[in-house]
Residue, then its C-alpha position, 0 to 999 in steps of 0.5 A: m499500499s503506498r503511503q502517499k496520503n501522508n502527505q496530502k491534505a485532507p479532504a475539507i468542507i468549504g463554505t457555509k452551509r447555505g453556500l455550499s456547491r458541489r464543488n465545495f461538497l467534494v473540494g480536497a486534493g487528491a481525496t478519495l474517501a468520500l465525506p460522511w452525511l453529517e447532522v450539520f447538513s440536515g437542512g436539505s438543501v445542502i445535500n438535495t443540490a448536490f445530488g441534483q447536480g449528479v453526485d450520486a447517492p452511495k449505494r450500500f450492502l448489508g448480508f444478515y445471516v442467521p444459522n441453522g434455517f426455519n420452519m418454513a410452514r410458518f416462514w412464507p407469506s400466505e399468497t404471492g403479490a403484494l405484502s400486507p399485514m393480512t398476507l404476513a399474518n400467521t407467519s414468522l415475518a409477522a413484525l415486518a409488518p409495518l416495513a412490508n412496503q420496503l421489503l422483497v421476499v423471493n421463493g425458489l432461489d437455490n445455492h447448489a454449491g451448499s449441497a454434497q455433490g459426493d462431499g457427504p455430510g458437513d451442509h452447515a459448513r457448506g452452506t455457511s462458506t457459500f452463504l455469499t460466495c456460491v462456489h463449493p468449498n474443498k472439504h479439509a480440515s486445513d486445505v481452505r478453497i472456496g471463492i470471493s464473496a459478494d461482499q468482497i467485490l463490492a468492498n473491492h468496488y468501493a475500496d477506495q471510497t471509505r476509510f474501511a473497505s468492508l467490515e465483518v461483525g456478529c455474535e459467536g466467535g472462535g478461531n479457523a483452526g481445526s475441523c467443526d462440521s464433517g472434516y471440513s475446516c472451521a474457516y467454512s462454519r466462522n466465516i461468511s465473507w472471503r477476500d479470495e478463494r483462500t481468505p475468510l475475513p473473520k468477523e469482530t464480535n466484540p462490542r467495545l473493540l469494534f466501536q473503539r476501531l471505529f470511533g475511538g481515536f476521535d478528539p476534537n480538542a486534540s492539537a494537530e501535534a498531539r494527533a501527530r505523536r499518536l500517530r507515529r505511536r500507532t503506525s510504530v507499532l504496525d512497523f514492528v509487526l510487519d517486520d516480524a511477519r517478514a522474518i518468519h515470510a522465507q520460512l513458510g510454505a506456499d499456502d502459508r505464504h498466501r495468508m502472510d501476505a494476505y496478512m500483511e497487506g490488511i496491516r499496511g491497510v490498517e496503517t492507511r486507515l489510520v492516517d486517514a483517520e487522523n488526517a481527516d478534518m471532519v469525522c463523523q460521530p457515532s448517536l451512541e454511547a462508547p460500550a463497555g462490553a457485551p450484554r449478557d442478553r442476546a437479543a441486546y447484544a445483537r442489536l447493539m452489534l449491528d447499531i455499531l456497523v449502522q453507524a459506521m454505514r451512516c459516517d460513510l466509513t465504510r458501505v459494506g457490512t455482514f453480520m453473523f447471528g451465529n456460527g454455522g450449525s450453532n447450538r447456543a439455546h436461545t434461553e432468552a425465548g425460553m428454550r432450553e435445548g440447543h438450537h441445531e438440536l431443535s432444527h432436527h425436528q422429525n416433524d415433532a410439533a413441539k419442537l417445531e413450535k419452538i423453531a417457530q418462536i426462535d424464527v420470530w425471535e430472530i426477525s425481531i432483530l432483523v425488524h430493529l435493524l431495518e426500523q434503525m436504518s429508516a430512521i436514519d436522514m441521509g439528506g431526503r432518503s433513509l439509510l435503508d434506502e440506500t442500502t440492500v440489505y439481504f436476510s437468509s440462512e445457510i440451509e432451508d430447513g434444519n431437519r432436511h438440510f436442504h440448500y433449495n428454497l432458499p428463506v430470503i428476505m430483501a430489504g430497502r434498496a434490494g438490488g434496485l428491485e421493486t420491494g413491496r412484494y412476495v415473489d415466488v420464482r419456483g420452477q418445475e422438478n426443482n429447476n429454480e433460480p441460483v441464488a447466485n444470480l440475485f447477487m449478480r443483480i446486486l453487483e450489477d445495481a452498485g455499478s460492479p457487474v460481473a459476466t458470472f458469479g459462484d459456480d452457477g450464476t449465469r445472469s442477473l436476476q429480473i423479476 
């Protein structure tokens, strides 16, 4: 990564709120960081004028993953067409009714890459790793090979426009070493974001550390000298880490060198972002206080992690984010919903009515977290439009039903911008004899809408989905 930015002036906003022109809005010598939406602009005329003069509203993406599938008998709306409180009643999605006009529920999307294809068991690892990649993984505990995920294609597209190319957050941790599901590497079960075929992007599960990473360094009263001292101190630590990494690089095998190269590139990216952060003349402040730690209550924990991610998007620190409520095949008990059994254990319901009812209760609880996210994004004014209007939210699981371990007719909810597709609808694209639409085509639509089209995606994506 180049260090030329050290000698550049940071992007600055020039002019008064009333007299800000498009030129003033974008001013900054060599600036590539997009300016965040700030409440100082909330009068409306500034942003509306800028957009009217050709400044496109950002297009963002947020992937929301929940494990173990759903009770599908209670998932789909009662009829296709327009979504309404009536069509959502008596389903696990009922709490989404007030947001119905911002939703697109799609039945008939398949992720064939998650199927066994002769590899035997391991559907949770396969489904999780293919959640955003749509590439069948190599079944091995250490020889990890899959494909770049859709969010990372977008991250590469926006890399020079935001401080963080992407943010990966979640509520259940764990490392990537070893085997977690029938011989598949733990990397497959614990990550949905993949920088390339061998490099998963681990999620941050500590809200305090996530907040500190995004907002912790801002001090509006710090002098230029104090900021320079802090920057020197931080970058010297990074230099030390890089020196250590270089010292062992020659001793590594090919695969480990690849991982180390990715690690070193990440460290250099951290250094560049530190310089950008220290040099920034205007910093968007979060609308929540720094958390002391992770709440014990799982709903509060999930909401907090999502709130921090939303604030990062509001401040345009990133335009790409992913959230994993749990790892693939998670067996954590939903005690907050009155369940003593583990989620994965319950998902193998064998059509037992009592277990299916408990799964439906878990589904409702998970949907309530999605409702919280969408409500928060809807309430944030980005200058005549909401943050949700600018964001494609993709919500699903690694499998359809936990008992069957199917990767077909996936439970898919889209919200907000929805890849530019018309919202307020429930669409069924199932074909005859399970000849359904690859979910990879949906990701091609999202990429196309964001201005980063691809000719193919994953194992079976061949065209942008039109529905």
